[in-house]
N, C-alpha and C positions, 0 to 999 in steps of 0.2 A: 552709758553709750548708744548715740542714731544708732537705726539701721539704712544704710545707705538706699535711697528707693532707685529702683532702676526703672530702664526707659522703656517703653513698648514697641514694642518693633511692630511697626507699620508697611499698609501698601496703599498703590497710589491709580487708579485709574482715569486719565482726561481724554476726555473725547471731545476730538478741536474741533475745532469747525471758523469758517471764515471773521465774525464778526463775535463769536464768543463759544467756551470751554465750558463743559460741565466736569466736575472734580469731585471723587470719592475717592476715602482715605479710609481704610479697613485693615482691623489688627490680627492678629495670629490668629483669631478662631475667625474670623469672615465677618464679624461684624461692623456695622459702618461706624465710624471716630466722627467723620466729620465728613459735608454734604453741605457742594455751592458750587454757582454759577462765575466764571468773573471774562469783562470783556475783553477783547483782542486789540489790549493796548500794553505801550511797554510797565506801567506803574502799574495799571491792576494783574498781570502777571508776576513783576514783583511780589505786591503782596499776596500768591496764592505762594507763591513757594514760601515767603515765611509764615504762614499758617502751615504748609506741607511740615517743615520741618518741624512747628512747635508741638504737631502732635506727636514726635515719639523721634524714632530711630527707625529713615526711612528703608526699608533694604531694597524695593524697586519700584520704576515711577513709568505704565506701560500706555503708548500709545497707537497709534497708529499709523503713522508716516514719517520719516527717520531727517525731514530737513526741513529747513523753517523758522521762524524765529522763533518759534516758542521755542522748540528743538533747542537749539542755542544758548536761551535762559535758560532751562534748565540741567545743560550740559556746562554750562558757566557754572550757574551755583551747584558743582559738583556732587549730582544727584545719580544713580543712575537709573539709565534711560534705558526698556526695552521695546526694541518694534517688534507688532507683531502685525503677519497679514489679516486686512479686513478679512480672508475665508476666516481665520483660524478664528478669528473672535466671535465670527457668523456662526461658528461649530460650537463654541464656550456655552454662547445663548442657550443654541438649541439643546445640550445640555444639562442646562438651569431649569429653563421653562419650556413647555408645550406650545404655550403660546407666540401667536405672532405680534404679541402686541410691539411696537421698539418705542424707546424715546432716547435724548442725548444725558439723562440721568441714569436710565437701565441702562445704557454701554458700558459706560463708564463704571457704572458699580461692574459687570461685567468683563472689563479689561482688570479690574482691579483684583475682582474674583481669583480668573484664569492666571495671572502672574502669582498669586498666593498658590494657589494647586499645582503648577505643571512650570515655576520659576526653575528650574532644575535643567529642562530639559529646551531651555533654553539661552538665548547669548544675549549678553548686555552689547548694547550699541556703542563701538570704539570706531569713532572716524579716522581718519587717513588724515596727514597732514595738509596744511592748507596749499601747495603747490598741486599735489595729486587730485585733490578736491579741485582744483581750478581744473585740474587737464581733466578732471573725468565729469566737471558739467558743460563741457565745451565738445568732448565729443560726442556730449548726450544732446548739446545742440545744434551741430552739427545732421546725427542722424534723425531730428525732426527736420530741420530748412532739407534737407535733402528727399521727404514724405513730402514734404511742403512743393517740393520741387515739378517731385513725380505726380503733386495732385494737380498742379498747373499747367504742367507740359499735358496733360488726358483732356484737360478741359479743350486747350488750344487745339489736340490733334481731333477732339469730337466737333470743335465750331468748321473747322476745314475742311470738315468728310462732309461736312453741312451747304457749304459754297463755294468751298475751293479746293477740291480733290484733287486735282490735276496737280498743285505743288507739292503734294505728300511725296512723288517720288524723286524730288529732287534732291532729298536728305535719308540717307537710312539713321542718320538719328538726329532726334528732336532734344535731345539734351544739350545743343553744342550754341554758342554766341550767336556765327554765321544763320543757321538755321531761322533763330530767332530774328535776327536781322534783313534775311531773305523777307518772310512774311512783309514786316511794316518800311522795306523798300520795294516791294510787290504786295500790296495788300487785299487785293483783285484780282480774280479772273483777264479782265479787261485790261490790267495794267502791267499783267505778264504776259498779256497777248500783243500788247500792246508796245513793249519793251523795246528797244532798240540793241542792236547784237553790242555796241559800243557804252550802251549802261547795263547789261549784262557782264562783259569782259570786267569795265572797272569792279564789279560789285569783286570777283571773281578775284580782282587784281589787289584791292584795297582787305579783303581779307588772306592774304596770299595761301590761296587756292589754286591747285594744280585746272589745266583745264582737259581733265579726262574724253574718255571717246565717252564714257556715260553724258558728259556733262552737253560736247560738241552737239549731240544727237536731240537731248531734249528741247537746245535750245535752236534745232532746226523742224525739230516738228513743233512745236508749242503753236505756231501759228493755222496747224493743217489738223491737229486732234481735231475728231468728231465734239462737237462743242454741249457743255453740260445746258439742261434748263437750267433758266435764272429768272430767279423772283428777285427784285428792286428790291419788298422791301424784309427777305431776308441775307440777302448781300449786307444791306447797310447794321441788320443785328450782330449778324453774326462775324462782319466785320469785326464792331467794336470788340462782340467779345474774346475777337482772336487778336485782339492790340492789346484791350486790357490784361489778356494773360503774359502777352508775350512782355508787355511794363512790370506785372509781378516779377516775370520770371528773371529780368532782369536787376532788379530788387533782390531777389534772394540768392543770384549767385555773387554778386558784390558778397551781400552777407557769409555766404560761403565760404568765398576765399580769404575775406577776412576772419573767421574762425579758423580755417586749415592753419594758416599763416600765429594764430595763438597758439593752436595745439603743435603745432613745430619747432616751436619757443618754447615752449612749459616740457615738450618730452626732454629735448636735448640736455637740458640744465636739473633733467629731473636723473637721482643718484642710482634708477631702477634702469636706466637709459638702455647702460650698454647690455644689458642679459637681453630686451626683448626686442633689441636690435641686433641678435644672433639669431634670430628665431630666422629659416631661409624659407623665402617667397613670404614674408610680414610684408613689406612695404613699407612707406608709410604713414599711411591709413591704418593699415589691421594694426603694427607695429602698439601705436600712442592705445586704439581700442583694448589692446591686448595685456597690456599694462593696468589701464584705467577698470577694466574688469577684476586684477587682483588686488589693485590698491599696491600701502605700502606698507600697513599691520601686519605684521604676520603671524599674528596673537588669532586673526582673524577664525581662520579656519586651521582645523585640528589634522583634514587630513584632503587628498584631493579626493577623494568622496564626497566632501561639501563642496567644494567648487563643484565636479557635475555635476553634483543637484543642481545648486544656486541658477547655474548655468544651462540647464535641461539640455546637455547634450546624452545623460544616459536616460531610458526609459523608466514608465513606474509600473509594477508588479501585480496585480491585484488575485491575491488566491484564496480560496473558499473551495474548500471540501476538494471534488476532483475538476473543480473551474481554475484555471488560471490563463488570465488576459496581460498580455502585456503592449502597453500605450504611449503615444508621445507625451513627453511630460510638458504639462502644461501651466501650473504654478512654478516659473520660474524665470528670470531675470529675463526677456524675449530680444533684447535688443544684444545682450555679449551669447546667447543662443546662435545669432542670427552672423556676428562676429566668428563665433568659433566655428560654424558651418563654414564661411566665406573662407577662413585661414584652412581651413585642411584643403577649403577648394585651392587654392592657391599652392597649397606644400608639394600638392603631390608630382608639378612641373618642376619644383626645384630639391625636392628629396626622395631618395629612392628608396628607400624605407617605406614612404608613407605611398610609394605609386604600388609597390609591391604592395600593402596592406589593401587597398581602396581592391585595386585588381582582384584580391580574393574574397572579399567580401561579392563583390557583382559576379566571380563565378559561384558565389554561394549563395547565390538569389538575391543577394539584397539590391535594395534599388538603388538608384542613385544618390538620395537623398538619405538616406540609409544608410548609407556606404560610410558617405561624408559627414554625420554626425558621428558613427564610429570613429570614426577615423580622426573627429573633434574632439571625443571621451580620453585616447589615447594620449593626444595632446597637452589636456588638459593634465595628465598625469607628468609630461615632462615638464609641463613650463613651471606646474607646482613646487615638481624639484629642487629645479632650475630660482625658481622663485625665494623656497627656504632657505637652503643651500649657496646664494648669489653666488653664482655661476652661473658663466657665459655655456649658451648650446653648443656641443661639440659634434657634429655631424657623424667623422669620424669612429670616435669613442665607443656611441651610442651600436653605432654598427657592429664595430668590435663587440659589445657586450648581447648584439642579440645571436651572435655566432656562439657568445661564450654561456650560453643561454639554453642553446640548441634552440631557439625561437623557428616556427615550424617559417617565416615569412625568408631563411636564410637562405630554402634552395631558387627562393627568386631573385637571389642580390647576388651580386659579381664580387662578394669581399674578398 
């Protein structure tokens, strides 16, 4: 009778790159089974996957990115993918050797070895459904576009300060379309000084702006104000800079509006939309970002504490002997931390207990930012329970539970 040959267990590490991917396959004892590099193209990656599967029972594949064509290929091949933060893999490298040397082959081995040793502490990649991933992608894109808009606004203001400082007082906000149009209509100090009242009034009418007392005063004083020194060379250069910034801002703004339209459409048809729509003070922007932060896969997070750490609303505690240091958590999804920070801020004007919690933190000596992070941490617990149980937020029931639990916030509430 022939004995059945057992398939060896193997672990895989892939150090991915733009042009090629270094792959190392090790067995249960940490010995290298196979080592090779492949080019970044569909055919070569398919060949890499066939080689990986031929080496044995693949227990996991470790990479440092959770997106891209490589990851999609691995998931389509039904391989269990583990994504690790580059900071974690760097610590694994330091644990393996004290040398500062670094190479793609060494990095791929470190990923495989780290996964072999610490896989029980890691969670395999569990992608959300297509609708959720699209929503997450557009939310991320919106944040990036807003950051680009902020950069261009700062560039515009810097240019105006150089050659056209008087125009800055005409608008309180320079993130609006009318302010950018005003620069295009009156790009130089001379253009603004010599503009007729009729032309300025026409600008207001075209942009549906009221003739306020401030605008009337600016229109009356624009020719009598002390003039700044004018350097023709500087004016020509900075005018070009300002107009270029305005052109970019208009393109970015159109993109933001298109992205926002996609986000609204994706949110409305998402099965969890009604949960996040029930949150007080969330609004259209924040409700979609909050949903994107949680996703749709309810197996991803084991507890609210997992979410709190990932989104960075809880601090990091470092204890050693008699020393204890508490600091802001930097290893987190910073966009999501920003989302929960701003949701905490908007909720204090729409939710009675949230206002009481914030005031209590402030009276205890916490700063404005720390108070909002603590409130954001509390909201994570609430939203996690809602999300897990698929139940809408009910403010009345939550306040009743605070009374029942004897929460110290009850004294500040009119229950």
